[in-house]
Structure formats: structure tokens, C-alpha cells
N, CA, C and O atoms as CSV, one atom per row, in Angstrom:
chain,resi,resn,atom,element,x,y,z
A,1,MET,N,N,109.724,76.566,87.567
A,1,MET,CA,C,109.027,75.775,86.647
A,1,MET,C,C,109.926,74.592,86.427
A,1,MET,O,O,111.146,74.617,86.586
A,2,LYS,N,N,109.187,73.506,86.029
A,2,LYS,CA,C,109.845,72.282,85.826
A,2,LYS,C,C,110.551,72.216,84.469
A,2,LYS,O,O,111.697,71.782,84.347
A,3,PHE,N,N,109.809,72.668,83.466
A,3,PHE,CA,C,110.367,72.571,82.032
A,3,PHE,C,C,110.528,73.933,81.540
A,3,PHE,O,O,109.795,74.834,81.946
A,4,PRO,N,N,111.508,74.138,80.632
A,4,PRO,CA,C,111.677,75.437,80.012
A,4,PRO,C,C,110.503,75.805,78.946
A,4,PRO,O,O,109.887,74.911,78.367
A,5,TRP,N,N,110.258,77.090,78.744
A,5,TRP,CA,C,109.287,77.372,77.670
A,5,TRP,C,C,109.841,77.044,76.337
A,5,TRP,O,O,111.009,77.270,76.022
A,6,LYS,N,N,108.873,76.454,75.501
A,6,LYS,CA,C,109.206,76.180,74.179
A,6,LYS,C,C,108.890,77.523,73.259
A,6,LYS,O,O,108.040,78.371,73.530
A,7,GLU,N,N,109.719,77.520,72.176
A,7,GLU,CA,C,109.479,78.664,71.257
A,7,GLU,C,C,108.114,78.481,70.665
A,7,GLU,O,O,107.614,77.373,70.471
A,8,THR,N,N,107.522,79.659,70.382
A,8,THR,CA,C,106.268,79.768,69.609
A,8,THR,C,C,106.489,79.388,68.215
A,8,THR,O,O,107.362,79.979,67.579
A,9,PRO,N,N,105.768,78.434,67.654
A,9,PRO,CA,C,105.954,78.028,66.252
A,9,PRO,C,C,105.505,79.175,65.354
A,9,PRO,O,O,104.637,79.986,65.678
A,10,ILE,N,N,106.202,79.174,64.139
A,10,ILE,CA,C,105.869,80.175,63.111
A,10,ILE,C,C,104.825,79.448,62.248
A,10,ILE,O,O,105.024,78.303,61.844
A,11,LEU,N,N,103.669,80.165,61.967
A,11,LEU,CA,C,102.670,79.606,61.148
A,11,LEU,C,C,102.926,80.052,59.631
A,11,LEU,O,O,103.344,81.164,59.308
A,12,TYR,N,N,102.630,79.078,58.808
A,12,TYR,CA,C,102.767,79.328,57.401
A,12,TYR,C,C,101.418,78.863,56.730
A,12,TYR,O,O,100.640,78.085,57.283
A,13,GLY,N,N,101.213,79.430,55.452
A,13,GLY,CA,C,100.135,78.966,54.650
A,13,GLY,C,C,98.776,79.147,55.171
A,13,GLY,O,O,98.427,80.209,55.688
A,14,GLU,N,N,97.956,78.072,55.038
A,14,GLU,CA,C,96.574,78.194,55.543
A,14,GLU,C,C,96.442,78.449,57.020
A,14,GLU,O,O,95.564,79.195,57.454
A,15,ASP,N,N,97.386,77.779,57.866
A,15,ASP,CA,C,97.277,78.105,59.227
A,15,ASP,C,C,97.460,79.512,59.577
A,15,ASP,O,O,96.770,80.038,60.450
A,16,ALA,N,N,98.415,80.175,58.895
A,16,ALA,CA,C,98.718,81.690,59.203
A,16,ALA,C,C,97.483,82.401,58.781
A,16,ALA,O,O,97.031,83.258,59.540
A,17,ARG,N,N,96.857,82.132,57.603
A,17,ARG,CA,C,95.742,82.892,57.134
A,17,ARG,C,C,94.519,82.745,58.148
A,17,ARG,O,O,93.822,83.702,58.485
A,18,ARG,N,N,94.346,81.488,58.577
A,18,ARG,CA,C,93.245,81.246,59.511
A,18,ARG,C,C,93.467,81.999,60.821
A,18,ARG,O,O,92.535,82.576,61.382
A,19,PHE,N,N,94.757,81.984,61.318
A,19,PHE,CA,C,95.019,82.665,62.580
A,19,PHE,C,C,94.819,84.164,62.370
A,19,PHE,O,O,94.264,84.780,63.280
A,20,GLU,N,N,95.190,84.793,61.323
A,20,GLU,CA,C,95.024,86.143,60.985
A,20,GLU,C,C,93.594,86.601,60.959
A,20,GLU,O,O,93.234,87.645,61.504
A,21,GLU,N,N,92.727,85.730,60.262
A,21,GLU,CA,C,91.309,86.018,60.215
A,21,GLU,C,C,90.771,85.917,61.651
A,21,GLU,O,O,90.028,86.810,62.058
A,22,GLU,N,N,91.101,84.883,62.442
A,22,GLU,CA,C,90.545,84.810,63.632
A,22,GLU,C,C,90.927,85.985,64.604
A,22,GLU,O,O,90.157,86.357,65.489
A,23,MET,N,N,92.041,86.492,64.409
A,23,MET,CA,C,92.532,87.732,65.274
A,23,MET,C,C,91.642,88.829,64.832
A,23,MET,O,O,91.163,89.531,65.722
A,24,LYS,N,N,91.351,89.085,63.625
A,24,LYS,CA,C,90.549,90.238,63.209
A,24,LYS,C,C,89.144,90.030,63.742
A,24,LYS,O,O,88.542,91.005,64.191
A,25,ARG,N,N,88.544,88.762,63.724
A,25,ARG,CA,C,87.164,88.667,64.267
A,25,ARG,C,C,87.216,88.890,65.695
A,25,ARG,O,O,86.306,89.531,66.221
A,26,VAL,N,N,88.167,88.439,66.379
A,26,VAL,CA,C,88.202,88.759,67.899
A,26,VAL,C,C,88.353,90.171,68.134
A,26,VAL,O,O,87.702,90.633,69.071
A,27,ASP,N,N,89.074,90.934,67.477
A,27,ASP,CA,C,89.323,92.390,67.680
A,27,ASP,C,C,88.062,93.142,67.398
A,27,ASP,O,O,87.839,94.210,67.969
A,28,ASN,N,N,87.194,92.597,66.500
A,28,ASN,CA,C,85.977,93.348,66.100
A,28,ASN,C,C,84.815,93.042,67.021
A,28,ASN,O,O,83.739,93.597,66.796
A,29,MET,N,N,84.935,92.239,67.999
A,29,MET,CA,C,83.845,91.795,69.052
A,29,MET,C,C,83.631,93.043,69.936
A,29,MET,O,O,84.563,93.777,70.264
A,30,SER,N,N,82.413,93.229,70.282
A,30,SER,CA,C,81.896,94.228,71.148
A,30,SER,C,C,82.126,93.735,72.659
A,30,SER,O,O,82.312,92.538,72.876
A,31,LYS,N,N,82.110,94.621,73.638
A,31,LYS,CA,C,82.210,94.179,75.021
A,31,LYS,C,C,81.088,93.230,75.339
A,31,LYS,O,O,81.318,92.225,76.013
A,32,GLU,N,N,79.948,93.487,74.908
A,32,GLU,CA,C,78.751,92.671,75.156
A,32,GLU,C,C,78.977,91.165,74.510
A,32,GLU,O,O,78.599,90.162,75.116
A,33,GLU,N,N,79.566,91.110,73.347
A,33,GLU,CA,C,79.817,89.787,72.810
A,33,GLU,C,C,80.958,89.165,73.570
A,33,GLU,O,O,80.928,87.956,73.795
A,34,ARG,N,N,81.909,89.868,73.958
A,34,ARG,CA,C,82.992,89.161,74.709
A,34,ARG,C,C,82.376,88.640,76.089
A,34,ARG,O,O,82.647,87.523,76.530
A,35,ARG,N,N,81.593,89.466,76.684
A,35,ARG,CA,C,81.034,88.968,77.996
A,35,ARG,C,C,80.154,87.759,77.758
A,35,ARG,O,O,80.249,86.813,78.540
A,36,ALA,N,N,79.287,87.710,76.719
A,36,ALA,CA,C,78.481,86.733,76.452
A,36,ALA,C,C,79.332,85.361,76.205
A,36,ALA,O,O,78.978,84.278,76.672
A,37,ASN,N,N,80.457,85.545,75.439
A,37,ASN,CA,C,81.281,84.383,75.232
A,37,ASN,C,C,81.895,83.871,76.483
A,37,ASN,O,O,82.068,82.664,76.653
A,38,ALA,N,N,82.241,84.804,77.401
A,38,ALA,CA,C,82.914,84.366,78.699
A,38,ALA,C,C,81.884,83.634,79.559
A,38,ALA,O,O,82.228,82.643,80.203
A,39,GLU,N,N,80.599,84.105,79.588
A,39,GLU,CA,C,79.632,83.598,80.396
A,39,GLU,C,C,79.352,82.149,79.758
A,39,GLU,O,O,79.289,81.204,80.545
A,40,ALA,N,N,79.192,81.929,78.487
A,40,ALA,CA,C,78.921,80.658,77.868
A,40,ALA,C,C,79.966,79.718,78.209
A,40,ALA,O,O,79.684,78.569,78.548
A,41,LEU,N,N,81.176,80.145,78.139
A,41,LEU,CA,C,82.334,79.226,78.381
A,41,LEU,C,C,82.313,78.892,79.901
A,41,LEU,O,O,82.586,77.742,80.247
A,42,SER,N,N,82.026,79.770,80.755
A,42,SER,CA,C,81.959,79.463,82.183
A,42,SER,C,C,80.923,78.381,82.411
A,42,SER,O,O,81.194,77.413,83.121
A,43,LYS,N,N,79.701,78.525,81.805
A,43,LYS,CA,C,78.674,77.642,82.007
A,43,LYS,C,C,79.000,76.201,81.530
A,43,LYS,O,O,78.631,75.201,82.146
A,44,ARG,N,N,79.762,76.175,80.316
A,44,ARG,CA,C,80.108,74.910,79.798
A,44,ARG,C,C,81.199,74.295,80.701
A,44,ARG,O,O,81.177,73.079,80.887
A,45,TYR,N,N,82.113,75.030,81.250
A,45,TYR,CA,C,83.165,74.663,82.065
A,45,TYR,C,C,82.556,73.919,83.527
A,45,TYR,O,O,82.948,72.860,84.017
A,46,GLU,N,N,81.542,74.774,84.009
A,46,GLU,CA,C,80.852,74.234,85.149
A,46,GLU,C,C,80.116,72.875,84.942
A,46,GLU,O,O,80.067,71.993,85.800
A,47,ALA,N,N,79.560,72.810,83.725
A,47,ALA,CA,C,78.715,71.604,83.329
A,47,ALA,C,C,79.683,70.362,83.334
A,47,ALA,O,O,79.354,69.302,83.866
A,48,ILE,N,N,80.918,70.558,82.700
A,48,ILE,CA,C,81.874,69.555,82.575
A,48,ILE,C,C,82.406,69.061,83.909
A,48,ILE,O,O,82.539,67.864,84.165
A,49,CYS,N,N,82.714,70.079,84.770
A,49,CYS,CA,C,83.127,69.808,86.143
A,49,CYS,C,C,82.139,68.966,86.866
A,49,CYS,O,O,82.470,67.945,87.469
A,50,LYS,N,N,80.845,69.438,86.792
A,50,LYS,CA,C,79.698,68.697,87.461
A,50,LYS,C,C,79.657,67.280,86.890
A,50,LYS,O,O,79.481,66.327,87.650
A,51,LYS,N,N,79.815,67.112,85.570
A,51,LYS,CA,C,79.615,65.822,84.917
A,51,LYS,C,C,80.744,64.894,85.413
A,51,LYS,O,O,80.465,63.710,85.598
A,52,TRP,N,N,81.981,65.333,85.641
A,52,TRP,CA,C,83.084,64.590,85.952
A,52,TRP,C,C,83.407,64.620,87.481
A,52,TRP,O,O,84.416,64.078,87.933
A,53,ASN,N,N,82.529,65.258,88.224
A,53,ASN,CA,C,82.631,65.339,89.627
A,53,ASN,C,C,83.935,65.953,90.036
A,53,ASN,O,O,84.651,65.453,90.903
A,54,LEU,N,N,84.240,67.124,89.344
A,54,LEU,CA,C,85.398,67.868,89.718
A,54,LEU,C,C,85.173,69.024,90.633
A,54,LEU,O,O,84.031,69.484,90.650
A,55,VAL,N,N,86.031,69.539,91.359
A,55,VAL,CA,C,85.883,70.598,92.236
A,55,VAL,C,C,86.241,71.896,91.387
A,55,VAL,O,O,87.271,71.977,90.719
A,56,VAL,N,N,85.290,72.899,91.480
A,56,VAL,CA,C,85.467,74.058,90.674
A,56,VAL,C,C,86.096,75.098,91.553
A,56,VAL,O,O,85.489,75.508,92.543
A,57,LYS,N,N,87.304,75.548,91.230
A,57,LYS,CA,C,88.028,76.538,91.914
A,57,LYS,C,C,88.221,77.714,90.982
A,57,LYS,O,O,89.098,77.602,90.126
A,58,ILE,N,N,87.544,78.778,91.040
A,58,ILE,CA,C,87.850,79.916,90.143
A,58,ILE,C,C,88.487,81.001,90.896
A,58,ILE,O,O,88.818,82.039,90.322
């Protein structure tokens, strides 16, 4: 690697609360919801690549 890894920042206040809530939300997702999210993300990624004429290599 060219650059060393940076330390993970410590979250405080509202950022920490928001992160904690998001982690709870993700943990409570069903397999179907996770699969639907992954498929939607993949479609958006492909659309962006097509718009910008990028080669999609997955």
C-alpha cells in the first residue's frame, strides 16, 4: 500500500447517536430487505456507469 491506514475517528454527540441508530436499523433488516437494497444499489451503480461511459467490472 502506498499510504498507511488512518485511525478510525471517535464519534461524539449527535454523530455517535446517529451512528448507533443506523447500526440498530441495519441489524434489524431481513435477508429479503438486504437483498433488495443490494439489487437497488447495483442498478443505480450500473446506471451511473452507463451515464458516464464507464466500464463495469464486478
